N, C-alpha and C positions, 0 to 999 in steps of 0.2 A: 775435944776428943779425949778419951780416957787413956792413961798411961798403961802400957803393957808391962807385966812382970818379966824380968829377964829369964830366958829359957822356956817360957811358955808360948807355944805357937800352934797353929793349925796348918798342916801341909796339905794343899790340894793335890790329890793324886791323879784324879781323872775328872773330866767334865763331859757332859753329853747334852746336846740340844734335844728337847722333846716338846711335843705339842701338849698344851695343857688347857684346861677350861676353868673358869671361875664361876661358881654357882652361888646365887643369892637365894636364900630361903626365908620364909616367914614361919615361925613356930610360936606356940603359946608359951607362956612363962613356965608352966609346970613341966612341959616337955623339955624346954631349954635347961631347966635345973636338973632334971633327971639325966639327960644326956651329958651335961657338964660333970655331974658326979660320977657317972659311969666312966667317962674319959679320965677323970682324975684317978679313979681306982686302977684303971688299966695302966696308966703311966707310972704310978707309984711302984707297981710290980715289975715294970719293964725298963731296965736301965737304958737300952738302946732307944726306945721311944722317948724317954726322958731327955737323953742327949740330943736327939733329932729335934725335939720341941724347943729346947734351949738354943740350939744352933740356929734354927729357923727364926726364932724370936730375935736373936742378936743380929742376924743378917737384915731382917726387916727394920730394926731400929737404926742400924748403920745406914741403910738406904735412905731412911727418912732424914737423918742428919745431913746426908750428902746433897739432898734436894735443895 
């Protein structure tokens, strides 16, 4: 596990249970690349979306390490 820097933390303020769904789709390569680029452009301009992406990615990686 990686060491944390002193003074750097995330404080969980509130949690909620919610129903969710996982969707699996097939798309051709051109559409995949187009959507990936559109998403990249959106995230670059949106600090909140960038933070949420990074946080979700970190949580998923941590979950995989714990398995």
